[in-house]
Biopython code that builds the backbone (N, CA, C, O; Angstrom):
import numpy as np
from Bio.PDB.StructureBuilder import StructureBuilder

atoms = [
    (1, "UNK", "N", (30.054, 22.883, 1.372)),
    (1, "UNK", "CA", (29.817, 21.640, 2.077)),
    (1, "UNK", "C", (31.119, 20.832, 2.074)),
    (1, "UNK", "O", (31.770, 20.707, 1.037)),
    (2, "UNK", "N", (31.487, 20.300, 3.201)),
    (2, "UNK", "CA", (32.719, 19.505, 3.258)),
    (2, "UNK", "C", (32.605, 18.221, 2.437)),
    (2, "UNK", "O", (31.511, 17.748, 2.131)),
    (3, "UNK", "N", (33.763, 17.680, 2.096)),
    (3, "UNK", "CA", (33.803, 16.470, 1.265)),
    (3, "UNK", "C", (33.100, 15.305, 1.947)),
    (3, "UNK", "O", (32.442, 14.510, 1.276)),
    (4, "UNK", "N", (33.224, 15.187, 3.254)),
    (4, "UNK", "CA", (32.580, 14.099, 3.986)),
    (4, "UNK", "C", (31.057, 14.206, 3.872)),
    (4, "UNK", "O", (30.376, 13.192, 3.721)),
    (5, "UNK", "N", (30.526, 15.412, 3.944)),
    (5, "UNK", "CA", (29.084, 15.614, 3.817)),
    (5, "UNK", "C", (28.577, 15.271, 2.428)),
    (5, "UNK", "O", (27.516, 14.661, 2.288)),
    (6, "UNK", "N", (29.316, 15.651, 1.409)),
    (6, "UNK", "CA", (28.937, 15.333, 0.035)),
    (6, "UNK", "C", (28.966, 13.827, -0.179)),
    (6, "UNK", "O", (28.072, 13.270, -0.817)),
    (7, "UNK", "N", (29.971, 13.179, 0.341)),
    (7, "UNK", "CA", (30.081, 11.729, 0.216)),
    (7, "UNK", "C", (28.923, 11.031, 0.931)),
    (7, "UNK", "O", (28.374, 10.057, 0.415)),
    (8, "UNK", "N", (28.555, 11.517, 2.096)),
    (8, "UNK", "CA", (27.447, 10.934, 2.850)),
    (8, "UNK", "C", (26.118, 11.087, 2.099)),
    (8, "UNK", "O", (25.322, 10.150, 2.044)),
    (9, "UNK", "N", (25.886, 12.250, 1.532)),
    (9, "UNK", "CA", (24.674, 12.479, 0.740)),
    (9, "UNK", "C", (24.666, 11.576, -0.495)),
    (9, "UNK", "O", (23.634, 11.000, -0.837)),
    (10, "UNK", "N", (25.793, 11.457, -1.149)),
    (10, "UNK", "CA", (25.896, 10.616, -2.337)),
    (10, "UNK", "C", (25.621, 9.153, -2.016)),
    (10, "UNK", "O", (24.916, 8.477, -2.766)),
    (11, "UNK", "N", (26.172, 8.657, -0.907)),
    (11, "UNK", "CA", (25.930, 7.270, -0.496)),
    (11, "UNK", "C", (24.452, 7.071, -0.159)),
    (11, "UNK", "O", (23.872, 6.044, -0.510)),
    (12, "UNK", "N", (23.844, 8.038, 0.512)),
    (12, "UNK", "CA", (22.415, 7.959, 0.816)),
    (12, "UNK", "C", (21.565, 7.905, -0.436)),
    (12, "UNK", "O", (20.604, 7.138, -0.502)),
    (13, "UNK", "N", (21.901, 8.704, -1.423)),
    (13, "UNK", "CA", (21.167, 8.680, -2.692)),
    (13, "UNK", "C", (21.350, 7.356, -3.420)),
    (13, "UNK", "O", (20.409, 6.849, -4.031)),
    (14, "UNK", "N", (22.551, 6.795, -3.361)),
    (14, "UNK", "CA", (22.786, 5.510, -4.014)),
    (14, "UNK", "C", (21.979, 4.393, -3.346)),
    (14, "UNK", "O", (21.432, 3.529, -4.032)),
    (15, "UNK", "N", (21.906, 4.407, -2.025)),
    (15, "UNK", "CA", (21.122, 3.390, -1.312)),
    (15, "UNK", "C", (19.637, 3.547, -1.624)),
    (15, "UNK", "O", (18.932, 2.555, -1.808)),
    (16, "UNK", "N", (19.168, 4.773, -1.683)),
    (16, "UNK", "CA", (17.766, 5.018, -2.018)),
    (16, "UNK", "C", (17.449, 4.546, -3.431)),
    (16, "UNK", "O", (16.396, 3.951, -3.662)),
    (17, "UNK", "N", (18.322, 4.799, -4.354)),
    (17, "UNK", "CA", (18.111, 4.343, -5.732)),
    (17, "UNK", "C", (18.134, 2.823, -5.808)),
    (17, "UNK", "O", (17.387, 2.229, -6.585)),
    (18, "UNK", "N", (18.979, 2.195, -5.012)),
    (18, "UNK", "CA", (19.014, 0.734, -4.954)),
    (18, "UNK", "C", (17.673, 0.188, -4.454)),
    (18, "UNK", "O", (17.153, -0.779, -5.012)),
    (19, "UNK", "N", (17.118, 0.794, -3.416)),
    (19, "UNK", "CA", (15.822, 0.350, -2.900)),
    (19, "UNK", "C", (14.713, 0.543, -3.931)),
    (19, "UNK", "O", (13.854, -0.326, -4.083)),
    (20, "UNK", "N", (14.725, 1.666, -4.635)),
    (20, "UNK", "CA", (13.706, 1.905, -5.663)),
    (20, "UNK", "C", (13.833, 0.893, -6.799)),
    (20, "UNK", "O", (12.824, 0.382, -7.285)),
    (21, "UNK", "N", (15.039, 0.605, -7.220)),
    (21, "UNK", "CA", (15.241, -0.387, -8.277)),
    (21, "UNK", "C", (14.830, -1.776, -7.816)),
    (21, "UNK", "O", (14.240, -2.540, -8.580)),
    (22, "UNK", "N", (15.138, -2.103, -6.573)),
    (22, "UNK", "CA", (14.739, -3.389, -6.016)),
    (22, "UNK", "C", (13.221, -3.521, -5.976)),
    (22, "UNK", "O", (12.679, -4.581, -6.290)),
    (23, "UNK", "N", (12.544, -2.461, -5.594)),
    (23, "UNK", "CA", (11.088, -2.470, -5.542)),
    (23, "UNK", "C", (10.495, -2.712, -6.925)),
    (23, "UNK", "O", (9.615, -3.558, -7.079)),
    (24, "UNK", "N", (10.959, -1.992, -7.914)),
    (24, "UNK", "CA", (10.411, -2.137, -9.269)),
    (24, "UNK", "C", (10.765, -3.487, -9.882)),
    (24, "UNK", "O", (9.942, -4.086, -10.575)),
    (25, "UNK", "N", (11.973, -3.969, -9.636)),
    (25, "UNK", "CA", (12.378, -5.264, -10.180)),
    (25, "UNK", "C", (11.562, -6.395, -9.570)),
    (25, "UNK", "O", (11.128, -7.303, -10.279)),
    (26, "UNK", "N", (11.354, -6.344, -8.269)),
    (26, "UNK", "CA", (10.566, -7.365, -7.592)),
    (26, "UNK", "C", (9.134, -7.365, -8.100)),
    (26, "UNK", "O", (8.554, -8.424, -8.342)),
    (27, "UNK", "N", (8.574, -6.194, -8.260)),
    (27, "UNK", "CA", (7.191, -6.092, -8.719)),
    (27, "UNK", "C", (7.027, -6.651, -10.128)),
    (27, "UNK", "O", (6.114, -7.437, -10.381)),
    (28, "UNK", "N", (7.896, -6.255, -11.037)),
    (28, "UNK", "CA", (7.753, -6.719, -12.418)),
    (28, "UNK", "C", (8.093, -8.201, -12.567)),
    (28, "UNK", "O", (7.603, -8.852, -13.490)),
    (29, "UNK", "N", (8.919, -8.743, -11.682)),
    (29, "UNK", "CA", (9.233, -10.159, -11.734)),
    (29, "UNK", "C", (8.092, -11.015, -11.186)),
    (29, "UNK", "O", (7.793, -12.078, -11.729)),
    (30, "UNK", "N", (7.462, -10.551, -10.116)),
    (30, "UNK", "CA", (6.413, -11.332, -9.464)),
    (30, "UNK", "C", (5.052, -11.178, -10.121)),
    (30, "UNK", "O", (4.199, -12.052, -9.966)),
    (31, "UNK", "N", (4.827, -10.106, -10.840)),
    (31, "UNK", "CA", (3.496, -9.839, -11.393)),
    (31, "UNK", "C", (2.982, -10.934, -12.327)),
    (31, "UNK", "O", (1.821, -11.317, -12.180)),
    (32, "UNK", "N", (3.755, -11.467, -13.276)),
    (32, "UNK", "CA", (3.209, -12.525, -14.129)),
    (32, "UNK", "C", (2.789, -13.777, -13.353)),
    (32, "UNK", "O", (1.778, -14.397, -13.682)),
    (33, "UNK", "N", (3.545, -14.144, -12.346)),
    (33, "UNK", "CA", (3.189, -15.318, -11.540)),
    (33, "UNK", "C", (1.904, -15.071, -10.755)),
    (33, "UNK", "O", (1.014, -15.921, -10.720)),
    (34, "UNK", "N", (1.818, -13.919, -10.138)),
    (34, "UNK", "CA", (0.618, -13.594, -9.366)),
    (34, "UNK", "C", (-0.598, -13.513, -10.277)),
    (34, "UNK", "O", (-1.658, -14.044, -9.946)),
    (35, "UNK", "N", (-0.455, -12.862, -11.409)),
    (35, "UNK", "CA", (-1.582, -12.744, -12.342)),
    (35, "UNK", "C", (-2.001, -14.111, -12.879)),
    (35, "UNK", "O", (-3.191, -14.359, -13.072)),
    (36, "UNK", "N", (-1.046, -14.989, -13.120)),
    (36, "UNK", "CA", (-1.374, -16.321, -13.606)),
    (36, "UNK", "C", (-2.131, -17.133, -12.571)),
    (36, "UNK", "O", (-3.075, -17.845, -12.915)),
    (37, "UNK", "N", (-1.731, -17.038, -11.301)),
    (37, "UNK", "CA", (-2.409, -17.779, -10.247)),
    (37, "UNK", "C", (-3.806, -17.240, -9.977)),
    (37, "UNK", "O", (-4.697, -17.987, -9.573)),
    (38, "UNK", "N", (-3.995, -15.964, -10.196)),
    (38, "UNK", "CA", (-5.317, -15.366, -9.986)),
    (38, "UNK", "C", (-6.163, -15.351, -11.251)),
    (38, "UNK", "O", (-7.257, -14.787, -11.275)),
    (39, "UNK", "N", (-5.646, -15.975, -12.296)),
    (39, "UNK", "CA", (-6.317, -16.036, -13.598)),
    (39, "UNK", "C", (-6.675, -14.639, -14.123)),
    (39, "UNK", "O", (-7.781, -14.398, -14.606)),
    (40, "UNK", "N", (-5.714, -13.744, -14.012)),
    (40, "UNK", "CA", (-5.944, -12.372, -14.452)),
    (40, "UNK", "C", (-4.847, -11.861, -15.362)),
    (40, "UNK", "O", (-4.471, -10.691, -15.289)),
    (41, "UNK", "N", (-4.325, -12.737, -16.229)),
    (41, "UNK", "CA", (-3.231, -12.337, -17.106)),
    (41, "UNK", "C", (-3.651, -11.193, -18.028)),
    (41, "UNK", "O", (-2.840, -10.333, -18.371)),
    (42, "UNK", "N", (-4.929, -11.190, -18.427)),
    (42, "UNK", "CA", (-5.400, -10.126, -19.308)),
    (42, "UNK", "C", (-5.482, -8.773, -18.591)),
    (42, "UNK", "O", (-5.560, -7.736, -19.250)),
    (43, "UNK", "N", (-5.466, -8.767, -17.265)),
    (43, "UNK", "CA", (-5.514, -7.521, -16.492)),
    (43, "UNK", "C", (-4.135, -7.067, -16.013)),
    (43, "UNK", "O", (-4.019, -6.074, -15.294)),
    (44, "UNK", "N", (-3.107, -7.786, -16.408)),
    (44, "UNK", "CA", (-1.755, -7.507, -15.936)),
    (44, "UNK", "C", (-1.288, -6.104, -16.320)),
    (44, "UNK", "O", (-0.627, -5.441, -15.521)),
    (45, "UNK", "N", (-1.608, -5.653, -17.491)),
    (45, "UNK", "CA", (-1.198, -4.318, -17.927)),
    (45, "UNK", "C", (-1.836, -3.236, -17.070)),
    (45, "UNK", "O", (-1.205, -2.223, -16.766)),
    (46, "UNK", "N", (-3.088, -3.450, -16.682)),
    (46, "UNK", "CA", (-3.772, -2.465, -15.836)),
    (46, "UNK", "C", (-3.138, -2.387, -14.450)),
    (46, "UNK", "O", (-3.027, -1.305, -13.875)),
    (47, "UNK", "N", (-2.728, -3.518, -13.923)),
    (47, "UNK", "CA", (-2.079, -3.526, -12.612)),
    (47, "UNK", "C", (-0.750, -2.776, -12.684)),
    (47, "UNK", "O", (-0.439, -1.980, -11.799)),
    (48, "UNK", "N", (0.020, -3.021, -13.717)),
    (48, "UNK", "CA", (1.290, -2.328, -13.890)),
    (48, "UNK", "C", (1.078, -0.827, -14.054)),
    (48, "UNK", "O", (1.816, -0.027, -13.479)),
    (49, "UNK", "N", (0.079, -0.447, -14.833)),
    (49, "UNK", "CA", (-0.217, 0.973, -15.022)),
    (49, "UNK", "C", (-0.647, 1.625, -13.720)),
    (49, "UNK", "O", (-0.216, 2.739, -13.420)),
    (50, "UNK", "N", (-1.486, 0.955, -12.941)),
    (50, "UNK", "CA", (-1.923, 1.494, -11.651)),
    (50, "UNK", "C", (-0.749, 1.642, -10.690)),
    (50, "UNK", "O", (-0.672, 2.621, -9.948)),
    (51, "UNK", "N", (0.165, 0.675, -10.702)),
    (51, "UNK", "CA", (1.351, 0.746, -9.840)),
    (51, "UNK", "C", (2.220, 1.952, -10.210)),
    (51, "UNK", "O", (2.634, 2.719, -9.341)),
    (52, "UNK", "N", (2.487, 2.107, -11.489)),
    (52, "UNK", "CA", (3.325, 3.227, -11.920)),
    (52, "UNK", "C", (2.646, 4.571, -11.683)),
    (52, "UNK", "O", (3.304, 5.537, -11.295)),
    (53, "UNK", "N", (1.336, 4.641, -11.912)),
    (53, "UNK", "CA", (0.595, 5.880, -11.686)),
    (53, "UNK", "C", (0.590, 6.251, -10.204)),
    (53, "UNK", "O", (0.800, 7.411, -9.848)),
    (54, "UNK", "N", (0.350, 5.267, -9.347)),
    (54, "UNK", "CA", (0.359, 5.523, -7.911)),
    (54, "UNK", "C", (1.732, 5.980, -7.443)),
    (54, "UNK", "O", (1.844, 6.900, -6.632)),
    (55, "UNK", "N", (2.759, 5.349, -7.946)),
    (55, "UNK", "CA", (4.121, 5.739, -7.593)),
    (55, "UNK", "C", (4.440, 7.153, -8.068)),
    (55, "UNK", "O", (5.076, 7.927, -7.352)),
    (56, "UNK", "N", (4.002, 7.480, -9.261)),
    (56, "UNK", "CA", (4.273, 8.797, -9.824)),
    (56, "UNK", "C", (3.512, 9.897, -9.090)),
    (56, "UNK", "O", (4.051, 10.982, -8.875)),
    (57, "UNK", "N", (2.284, 9.635, -8.710)),
    (57, "UNK", "CA", (1.471, 10.640, -8.021)),
    (57, "UNK", "C", (1.937, 10.824, -6.577)),
    (57, "UNK", "O", (1.934, 11.943, -6.064)),
    (58, "UNK", "N", (2.334, 9.746, -5.926)),
    (58, "UNK", "CA", (2.710, 9.848, -4.515)),
    (58, "UNK", "C", (4.066, 10.519, -4.310)),
    (58, "UNK", "O", (4.313, 11.068, -3.236)),
    (59, "UNK", "N", (4.935, 10.490, -5.291)),
    (59, "UNK", "CA", (6.265, 11.072, -5.122)),
    (59, "UNK", "C", (6.224, 12.585, -4.870)),
    (59, "UNK", "O", (6.864, 13.038, -3.921)),
    (60, "UNK", "N", (5.506, 13.392, -5.668)),
    (60, "UNK", "CA", (5.448, 14.828, -5.359)),
    (60, "UNK", "C", (4.731, 15.129, -4.041)),
    (60, "UNK", "O", (5.078, 16.082, -3.344)),
    (61, "UNK", "N", (3.727, 14.310, -3.701)),
    (61, "UNK", "CA", (3.028, 14.513, -2.428)),
    (61, "UNK", "C", (3.978, 14.257, -1.266)),
    (61, "UNK", "O", (4.020, 15.021, -0.301)),
    (62, "UNK", "N", (4.732, 13.183, -1.369)),
    (62, "UNK", "CA", (5.714, 12.875, -0.326)),
    (62, "UNK", "C", (6.773, 13.979, -0.250)),
    (62, "UNK", "O", (7.201, 14.351, 0.843)),
    (63, "UNK", "N", (7.187, 14.492, -1.378)),
    (63, "UNK", "CA", (8.145, 15.594, -1.388)),
    (63, "UNK", "C", (7.587, 16.847, -0.744)),
    (63, "UNK", "O", (8.300, 17.548, -0.026)),
    (64, "UNK", "N", (6.313, 17.137, -0.995)),
    (64, "UNK", "CA", (5.669, 18.299, -0.389)),
    (64, "UNK", "C", (5.575, 18.137, 1.119)),
    (64, "UNK", "O", (5.829, 19.080, 1.868)),
    (65, "UNK", "N", (5.207, 16.931, 1.565)),
    (65, "UNK", "CA", (5.115, 16.682, 3.002)),
    (65, "UNK", "C", (6.491, 16.815, 3.645)),
    (65, "UNK", "O", (6.629, 17.424, 4.706)),
    (66, "UNK", "N", (7.495, 16.250, 3.009)),
    (66, "UNK", "CA", (8.838, 16.287, 3.570)),
    (66, "UNK", "C", (9.473, 17.664, 3.552)),
    (66, "UNK", "O", (10.296, 17.969, 4.415)),
    (67, "UNK", "N", (9.115, 18.495, 2.597)),
    (67, "UNK", "CA", (9.753, 19.805, 2.480)),
    (67, "UNK", "C", (8.938, 20.902, 3.157)),
    (67, "UNK", "O", (9.464, 21.638, 3.993)),
    (68, "UNK", "N", (7.673, 21.017, 2.807)),
    (68, "UNK", "CA", (6.871, 22.141, 3.280)),
    (68, "UNK", "C", (6.150, 21.881, 4.594)),
    (68, "UNK", "O", (6.081, 22.763, 5.450)),
    (69, "UNK", "N", (5.624, 20.702, 4.756)),
    (69, "UNK", "CA", (4.799, 20.426, 5.919)),
    (69, "UNK", "C", (5.643, 20.097, 7.152)),
    (69, "UNK", "O", (5.428, 20.675, 8.217)),
    (70, "UNK", "N", (6.579, 19.195, 7.021)),
    (70, "UNK", "CA", (7.395, 18.764, 8.156)),
    (70, "UNK", "C", (8.704, 19.543, 8.210)),
    (70, "UNK", "O", (9.208, 19.835, 9.294)),
    (71, "UNK", "N", (9.244, 19.872, 7.073)),
    (71, "UNK", "CA", (10.542, 20.526, 7.030)),
    (71, "UNK", "C", (11.593, 19.567, 6.508)),
    (71, "UNK", "O", (11.361, 18.362, 6.409)),
    (72, "UNK", "N", (12.717, 20.101, 6.184)),
    (72, "UNK", "CA", (13.787, 19.277, 5.611)),
    (72, "UNK", "C", (14.521, 18.532, 6.715)),
    (72, "UNK", "O", (15.626, 18.897, 7.116)),
    (73, "UNK", "N", (13.884, 17.501, 7.182)),
    (73, "UNK", "CA", (14.479, 16.628, 8.188)),
    (73, "UNK", "C", (14.652, 15.259, 7.586)),
    (73, "UNK", "O", (14.090, 14.950, 6.536)),
    (74, "UNK", "N", (15.424, 14.454, 8.249)),
    (74, "UNK", "CA", (15.631, 13.108, 7.744)),
    (74, "UNK", "C", (14.564, 12.137, 8.230)),
    (74, "UNK", "O", (14.544, 10.986, 7.793)),
    (75, "UNK", "N", (13.676, 12.570, 9.125)),
    (75, "UNK", "CA", (12.666, 11.675, 9.695)),
    (75, "UNK", "C", (11.708, 11.096, 8.644)),
    (75, "UNK", "O", (11.487, 9.886, 8.666)),
    (76, "UNK", "N", (11.130, 11.877, 7.734)),
    (76, "UNK", "CA", (10.235, 11.270, 6.737)),
    (76, "UNK", "C", (10.970, 10.310, 5.802)),
    (76, "UNK", "O", (10.426, 9.283, 5.397)),
    (77, "UNK", "N", (12.175, 10.648, 5.476)),
    (77, "UNK", "CA", (12.981, 9.793, 4.602)),
    (77, "UNK", "C", (13.275, 8.455, 5.269)),
    (77, "UNK", "O", (13.129, 7.399, 4.653)),
    (78, "UNK", "N", (13.685, 8.507, 6.513)),
    (78, "UNK", "CA", (13.984, 7.278, 7.250)),
    (78, "UNK", "C", (12.717, 6.475, 7.526)),
    (78, "UNK", "O", (12.759, 5.245, 7.542)),
    (79, "UNK", "N", (11.600, 7.150, 7.741)),
    (79, "UNK", "CA", (10.329, 6.445, 7.943)),
    (79, "UNK", "C", (9.941, 5.679, 6.683)),
    (79, "UNK", "O", (9.457, 4.551, 6.771)),
    (80, "UNK", "N", (10.145, 6.271, 5.527)),
    (80, "UNK", "CA", (9.828, 5.596, 4.271)),
    (80, "UNK", "C", (10.733, 4.379, 4.059)),
    (80, "UNK", "O", (10.274, 3.336, 3.593)),
    (81, "UNK", "N", (11.988, 4.508, 4.393)),
    (81, "UNK", "CA", (12.908, 3.379, 4.258)),
    (81, "UNK", "C", (12.522, 2.266, 5.234)),
    (81, "UNK", "O", (12.539, 1.089, 4.874)),
    (82, "UNK", "N", (12.176, 2.638, 6.464)),
    (82, "UNK", "CA", (11.737, 1.624, 7.437)),
    (82, "UNK", "C", (10.480, 0.907, 6.958)),
    (82, "UNK", "O", (10.377, -0.315, 7.073)),
    (83, "UNK", "N", (9.528, 1.658, 6.423)),
    (83, "UNK", "CA", (8.293, 1.063, 5.917)),
    (83, "UNK", "C", (8.592, 0.082, 4.783)),
    (83, "UNK", "O", (8.005, -0.998, 4.725)),
    (84, "UNK", "N", (9.492, 0.452, 3.895)),
    (84, "UNK", "CA", (9.870, -0.430, 2.796)),
    (84, "UNK", "C", (10.526, -1.703, 3.313)),
    (84, "UNK", "O", (10.216, -2.797, 2.842)),
    (85, "UNK", "N", (11.429, -1.570, 4.278)),
    (85, "UNK", "CA", (12.130, -2.737, 4.814)),
    (85, "UNK", "C", (11.156, -3.657, 5.554)),
    (85, "UNK", "O", (11.225, -4.877, 5.403)),
    (86, "UNK", "N", (10.258, -3.086, 6.348)),
    (86, "UNK", "CA", (9.276, -3.911, 7.066)),
    (86, "UNK", "C", (8.358, -4.629, 6.073)),
    (86, "UNK", "O", (8.064, -5.812, 6.244)),
    (87, "UNK", "N", (7.911, -3.923, 5.043)),
    (87, "UNK", "CA", (7.086, -4.559, 4.017)),
    (87, "UNK", "C", (7.823, -5.663, 3.286)),
    (87, "UNK", "O", (7.234, -6.689, 2.946)),
    (88, "UNK", "N", (9.100, -5.461, 3.044)),
    (88, "UNK", "CA", (9.903, -6.494, 2.378)),
    (88, "UNK", "C", (10.079, -7.718, 3.270)),
    (88, "UNK", "O", (10.044, -8.852, 2.792)),
    (89, "UNK", "N", (10.264, -7.487, 4.544)),
    (89, "UNK", "CA", (10.407, -8.616, 5.473)),
    (89, "UNK", "C", (9.100, -9.407, 5.554)),
    (89, "UNK", "O", (9.118, -10.637, 5.513)),
    (90, "UNK", "N", (7.980, -8.714, 5.667)),
    (90, "UNK", "CA", (6.688, -9.393, 5.722)),
    (90, "UNK", "C", (6.450, -10.175, 4.442)),
    (90, "UNK", "O", (5.971, -11.308, 4.489)),
    (91, "UNK", "N", (6.777, -9.586, 3.304)),
    (91, "UNK", "CA", (6.620, -10.270, 2.029)),
    (91, "UNK", "C", (7.533, -11.486, 1.927)),
    (91, "UNK", "O", (7.159, -12.505, 1.346)),
    (92, "UNK", "N", (8.722, -11.374, 2.490)),
    (92, "UNK", "CA", (9.665, -12.483, 2.449)),
    (92, "UNK", "C", (9.209, -13.687, 3.253)),
    (92, "UNK", "O", (9.512, -14.825, 2.896)),
    (93, "UNK", "N", (8.487, -13.447, 4.326)),
    (93, "UNK", "CA", (7.987, -14.543, 5.147)),
    (93, "UNK", "C", (6.634, -15.063, 4.705)),
    (93, "UNK", "O", (6.120, -16.016, 5.291)),
    (94, "UNK", "N", (6.044, -14.457, 3.685)),
    (94, "UNK", "CA", (4.739, -14.906, 3.216)),
    (94, "UNK", "C", (4.877, -16.299, 2.605)),
    (94, "UNK", "O", (5.831, -16.590, 1.883)),
    (95, "UNK", "N", (3.917, -17.133, 2.909)),
    (95, "UNK", "CA", (3.942, -18.493, 2.362)),
    (95, "UNK", "C", (3.366, -18.539, 0.963)),
    (95, "UNK", "O", (2.712, -17.596, 0.516)),
    (96, "UNK", "N", (3.609, -19.622, 0.287)),
    (96, "UNK", "CA", (3.030, -19.795, -1.038)),
    (96, "UNK", "C", (1.839, -20.742, -0.940)),
    (96, "UNK", "O", (1.706, -21.502, 0.019)),
    (97, "UNK", "N", (0.990, -20.679, -1.938)),
    (97, "UNK", "CA", (-0.222, -21.504, -1.872)),
    (97, "UNK", "C", (-0.196, -22.649, -2.835)),
    (97, "UNK", "O", (-1.147, -23.428, -2.893)),
]
sb = StructureBuilder()
sb.init_structure("model")
sb.init_model(0)
sb.init_chain("A")
sb.init_seg("    ")
for serial, (resi, resn, name, xyz) in enumerate(atoms, 1):
    if name == "N":
        sb.init_residue(resn, " ", resi, " ")
    sb.init_atom(name, np.array(xyz, "f"), 0.0, 1.0, " ", f" {name:<3s}", serial, name[0])
structure = sb.get_structure()
């Protein structure tokens, strides 16, 4: 593989890791506030566990879909990034109560 291709793959992986870290950081930062407003602080651990479990279970399924079902294309990867960005934009415009 040429050096340019390796560099492009590496940059793509770094951006993906940045998005994953941003997702987890945002979730863990906002969870205490949300749980406090909903009077569910005692259920906060269950929400965190469900989030991590869902994330862990969906990753191999997404990998199977991207590799075996659709093929090794960039379309599923880019669709996931678009979905994350759209969800982040919608969340950013959400009002507070």
